[in-house]
C-alpha positions as CSV (number, residue, x, y, z in Angstrom):
1,M,17.4,-12.1,-1.3
2,T,14.8,-9.7,-2.4
3,R,12.3,-8.6,0.4
4,W,9.4,-6.4,0.6
5,T,9.1,-4.5,3.7
6,I,6.2,-2.4,5.0
7,L,7.6,-1.0,8.4
8,L,4.1,0.4,9.0
9,L,4.7,2.3,12.2
10,A,8.1,3.5,10.9
11,L,6.6,5.0,7.9
12,L,3.6,6.7,9.5
13,A,5.6,8.0,12.6
14,A,8.5,8.8,10.6
15,A,10.9,6.8,12.9
16,P,13.8,4.8,12.3
17,A,12.7,1.4,11.0
18,T,14.6,-0.6,13.7
19,A,12.8,1.3,16.5
20,R,9.2,1.0,15.3
21,A,8.9,-2.0,12.8
22,Q,6.0,-4.5,13.9
23,R,6.0,-6.5,10.6
24,V,7.7,-7.0,7.6
25,M,6.3,-8.2,4.3
26,H,8.5,-10.8,2.6
27,R,8.5,-11.6,-0.9
28,V,8.7,-15.4,-1.4
29,R,11.4,-16.9,-3.5
30,F,11.2,-20.6,-5.1
31,G,11.6,-23.1,-2.7
32,E,11.1,-21.1,0.6
33,T,9.1,-22.6,3.3
34,P,7.7,-20.9,6.6
35,A,10.6,-22.6,8.4
36,T,13.3,-21.1,6.2
37,I,11.6,-17.7,6.3
38,S,11.7,-18.0,10.3
39,Q,15.4,-19.0,10.1
40,H,16.3,-15.9,8.1
41,Y,14.4,-13.5,10.2
42,Y,14.3,-14.9,13.7
43,G,17.6,-17.0,13.5
44,T,15.5,-20.1,14.3
45,K,12.9,-22.3,12.4
46,A,10.8,-22.6,15.7
47,Y,8.7,-19.9,14.7
48,A,7.4,-21.4,11.4
49,H,4.0,-21.9,12.9
50,V,3.7,-18.4,14.0
51,I,4.4,-17.2,10.5
52,Q,1.8,-19.4,9.1
53,I,-1.0,-18.3,11.6
54,A,0.0,-14.7,11.1
55,N,-0.7,-15.5,7.5
56,G,-4.0,-17.3,7.7
57,M,-2.4,-20.6,7.2
58,A,-3.0,-23.8,9.2
59,G,-0.7,-23.5,12.2
60,N,0.2,-26.9,12.7
61,Q,3.6,-28.5,11.6
62,R,2.4,-30.0,8.3
63,P,4.5,-28.4,5.4
64,V,2.8,-25.6,3.9
65,K,3.8,-24.8,0.2
66,L,4.3,-21.0,-0.6
67,T,3.9,-19.6,-4.2
68,A,7.2,-17.9,-5.4
69,G,6.5,-14.2,-5.8
70,S,3.6,-14.0,-3.2
71,Y,4.0,-11.8,0.0
72,I,3.7,-13.0,3.6
73,R,3.7,-11.0,6.7
74,V,6.7,-11.6,9.0
75,P,5.5,-10.2,12.6
76,T,8.1,-9.1,15.1
77,A,8.0,-7.8,18.8
78,W,10.1,-4.9,19.3
79,F,11.5,-2.5,22.1
80,H,10.2,1.0,23.0
81,T,12.5,3.2,25.0
82,V,10.5,5.3,27.4
83,T,11.6,8.9,27.5
84,R,9.9,9.8,30.9
85,T,8.4,7.7,33.7
86,T,5.3,6.0,32.3
87,P,2.6,3.8,33.5
88,L,2.5,0.4,31.9
89,S,-1.1,1.1,31.5
90,S,-0.6,4.0,29.1
91,L,1.9,1.8,27.0
92,A,-0.8,-0.9,27.0
93,A,-3.5,1.4,25.8
94,R,-1.1,2.8,23.0
95,Y,0.1,-0.6,21.8
96,L,-2.2,-3.2,23.1
97,R,-5.3,-1.3,22.6
98,D,-6.6,-1.6,26.2
99,R,-5.0,-0.2,29.3
100,R,-6.1,-3.1,31.2
101,R,-3.4,-5.3,29.4
102,W,-0.6,-3.9,31.4
103,P,0.1,-7.2,33.2
104,A,1.1,-8.6,30.0
105,L,3.8,-5.9,29.6
106,A,5.1,-6.5,33.2
107,M,5.1,-10.3,32.7
108,L,6.8,-10.4,29.3
109,N,9.3,-7.8,30.5
110,Q,9.8,-9.8,33.9
111,L,9.3,-6.7,35.9
112,R,9.6,-7.5,39.5
113,G,6.4,-7.4,41.7
114,R,4.5,-6.5,38.4
115,R,5.8,-3.0,38.6
116,R,3.3,-0.4,37.3
117,R,5.6,2.2,35.8
118,V,9.1,2.2,34.0
119,R,11.5,4.9,34.3
120,A,12.8,7.3,31.9
121,G,15.4,5.5,29.5
122,Q,14.1,2.0,30.3
123,K,13.6,-0.3,27.0
124,V,10.1,-2.1,27.3
125,L,9.4,-5.1,25.0
126,I,6.2,-4.6,23.0
127,P,4.8,-7.8,21.9
128,F,3.0,-8.1,18.6
129,V,-0.5,-9.7,19.0
130,L,-1.2,-12.7,17.0
131,P,-4.8,-13.6,16.1
132,Y,-5.8,-17.2,16.8
133,S,-9.1,-19.3,16.4
134,V,-9.5,-21.7,19.1
135,G,-9.8,-25.2,18.1
136,A,-11.6,-28.2,19.7
137,G,-9.5,-29.2,22.6
138,D,-7.5,-26.3,22.9
139,D,-7.1,-24.9,26.4
140,F,-4.8,-22.1,27.7
141,T,-2.1,-24.5,29.2
142,D,-1.7,-26.1,25.6
143,L,-1.8,-22.8,23.9
144,S,0.8,-21.5,26.3
145,Q,3.2,-24.5,25.5
146,R,2.7,-24.1,22.0
147,F,3.3,-20.2,21.7
148,Y,5.6,-19.7,24.6
149,G,7.4,-23.1,25.1
150,T,6.1,-23.3,28.6
151,K,2.9,-24.0,30.4
152,K,2.9,-21.1,32.8
153,Y,1.6,-18.4,30.6
154,G,-1.9,-19.8,30.2
155,G,-3.3,-17.3,32.7
156,L,-1.8,-14.5,30.8
157,I,-3.5,-15.6,27.7
158,A,-6.8,-15.7,29.4
159,S,-6.4,-12.5,31.1
160,F,-5.2,-10.8,27.9
161,N,-8.6,-11.8,26.2
162,F,-10.5,-10.9,29.3
163,I,-11.7,-14.5,29.7
164,K,-12.5,-16.0,33.1
165,A,-13.4,-19.4,32.0
166,T,-10.9,-22.1,32.7
167,R,-10.8,-22.9,28.8
168,P,-11.8,-20.9,25.7
169,A,-14.6,-22.2,23.7
170,P,-13.9,-23.6,20.2
171,G,-14.3,-20.9,17.5
172,T,-13.2,-18.3,20.1
173,Q,-10.9,-15.6,18.4
174,L,-8.1,-14.9,20.7
175,E,-5.3,-12.4,20.6
176,I,-1.9,-13.9,21.9
177,P,0.7,-11.4,22.9
178,L,4.2,-12.7,21.7
179,G,7.5,-11.1,22.6
180,A,10.0,-13.8,21.7
181,P,9.8,-14.0,18.0
182,R,11.9,-10.9,17.2
183,I,13.5,-10.1,13.8
184,E,17.2,-9.9,14.3
185,S,18.6,-6.5,14.4
186,R,21.0,-7.4,11.7
187,V,18.3,-8.1,9.3
188,L,16.2,-4.9,10.2
189,E,19.2,-2.9,9.7
190,Q,19.6,-4.2,6.1
191,L,15.9,-3.5,5.2
192,T,15.8,-0.2,3.3
193,N,12.9,1.6,1.4
194,E,13.6,0.1,-1.8
195,Q,12.7,-3.3,-0.3
196,V,9.4,-1.6,0.6
197,L,8.7,-1.8,-3.1
198,G,10.2,-5.2,-3.9
199,L,12.6,-3.7,-6.5
200,T,15.6,-5.9,-7.9
201,G,19.1,-5.1,-7.3
202,E,19.6,-4.1,-10.9
203,E,17.2,-1.1,-10.4
204,S,19.8,1.1,-8.9
205,S,18.3,4.3,-9.8
206,E,14.9,3.4,-8.2
207,R,16.8,2.2,-5.1
208,E,18.8,5.3,-4.7
209,R,15.5,7.4,-4.9
210,L,13.8,5.4,-2.3
211,Q,17.0,5.6,0.0
212,E,17.0,9.2,-0.3
213,A,13.4,9.5,0.7
214,N,13.8,7.2,3.6
215,A,16.5,9.5,5.0
216,L,14.6,12.4,4.6
217,I,11.8,11.0,6.3
218,R,13.9,10.1,9.2
219,R,15.5,13.6,9.2
220,G,11.9,15.1,9.2
221,D,12.5,17.0,5.7
222,Y,9.1,16.0,4.8
223,W,9.0,18.7,2.0
224,E,11.8,16.9,0.0
225,V,10.0,13.4,0.1
226,P,7.3,14.2,-2.7
227,L,9.9,15.4,-5.0
228,R,11.7,12.1,-4.6
229,L,8.8,10.0,-5.0
230,M,7.2,11.8,-7.8
231,Q,10.4,11.6,-9.7
232,L,10.2,8.0,-9.3
233,L,6.7,7.6,-10.3
234,A,7.4,9.8,-13.4
235,R,10.2,7.5,-14.5
236,G,7.8,4.5,-14.2
237,S,8.4,1.7,-11.7
238,S,8.5,-2.0,-12.3
239,A,6.5,-2.7,-9.1
240,D,3.1,-4.0,-9.1
241,D,-0.1,-2.0,-8.0
242,S,0.1,-2.9,-4.4
243,H,3.8,-1.6,-4.4
244,I,2.8,1.6,-6.2
245,A,0.1,1.9,-3.5
246,E,2.8,2.1,-0.8
247,I,4.6,4.9,-2.8
248,F,1.4,6.9,-2.6
249,K,0.7,6.1,1.0
250,L,4.2,7.5,1.9
251,L,3.3,10.6,-0.1
252,A,0.2,11.0,1.7
253,V,2.0,10.8,5.1
254,A,4.6,13.3,4.0
255,Y,1.8,15.6,2.6
256,V,0.2,15.5,6.0
257,A,3.4,16.2,7.7
258,V,3.7,19.5,5.8
259,G,0.1,20.7,6.1
260,Q,-1.3,19.8,2.5
261,P,-4.3,17.7,3.5
262,E,-5.9,17.9,0.1
263,L,-2.7,16.4,-1.4
264,A,-2.5,13.7,1.0
265,E,-6.2,12.9,0.4
266,K,-5.6,12.7,-3.4
267,S,-2.6,10.5,-2.7
268,F,-4.6,8.1,-0.5
269,R,-7.2,8.0,-3.2
270,E,-4.4,6.9,-5.7
271,A,-3.2,4.3,-3.4
272,L,-6.9,2.9,-2.7
273,L,-7.3,2.9,-6.6
274,R,-4.5,0.4,-6.6
275,E,-5.1,-1.4,-3.5
276,P,-8.8,-1.1,-2.7
277,G,-8.1,-3.2,0.7
278,L,-5.6,-0.7,2.0
279,T,-6.1,0.0,5.7
280,L,-4.4,1.7,8.3
281,D,-3.9,0.8,12.1
282,V,-6.3,3.2,13.8
283,V,-4.2,2.7,17.1
284,T,-0.7,3.8,15.7
285,T,-1.7,6.1,13.0
286,S,-1.9,9.9,13.8
287,P,-5.4,11.4,13.8
288,K,-4.4,13.8,10.9
289,V,-3.1,10.9,8.7
290,M,-6.4,8.9,9.7
291,R,-8.5,11.7,8.8
292,A,-7.0,12.3,5.2
293,F,-7.4,8.5,4.6
294,I,-11.0,8.4,5.8
295,D,-11.8,11.4,3.4
296,A,-10.1,9.7,0.7
297,K,-12.2,6.5,1.2
298,T,-15.4,8.5,1.3
299,T,-14.7,10.5,-1.9
300,S,-13.9,9.9,-5.5
301,P,-12.1,11.6,-8.2
302,K,-14.2,12.3,-11.2
303,G,-14.7,9.3,-13.6
304,T,-14.4,6.8,-11.0
305,P,-17.1,4.9,-9.1
């Protein structure tokens, strides 16, 4: 099966994919459905509705027709290994965008007594946050049953969104932390950088270049990454604009790491030319990478609008 993965945190932090992944971009094959994709990544069809909602589709159980060749997001929770004793509030601020959300980490990790600190070496489940628009008749108990399979997490959803009312108003945009849908480790381990670009199995030379670049990133050998990727671009890739944008984004990250902000900015410009809607996560992206990205968005090379 051909898959396109964007392991965003892995690329931006140059960490192993299995440790930092929060979502995968999947290229749809003919006949696939949210249920079959859920089965492949999660090992169960039960999270088809999560995939649908994560991609702006109706989140009910009605069949959804997917277009072969299109891309959909497959979100995943993941585990963070604490390197030193750390307050849950710090992890919440870093990964959930607000330190007040630490009780969600305590509850999803079943920490006794809502312990506020975790010790070095302990693994903490980091949920992915699913956006959800409240419909007429929705209440926190129903949402808990729908997303967690139990009614006991209604209070978690309310507190996570800082809502004190007994039920959310229709149209309210909620964020729902989900820790159960996790891409199976055997699947994540199969996802390599050639799949970031959606390349076919026959394109062995491109696959090898990307595998080399991926290995170099993980080792921290950033100087070698531009050489591998520029050679790939020079050879001409069969990937579409959004995939080429991913190559340039990865180049930009490598250039920032080696202290070449001007080259990083130029690479981000190239990425934006091919994917104008490209964004970076302001929470998980390093300030230096974000600065280069913002500079690229606010300036244009000669000859472009």
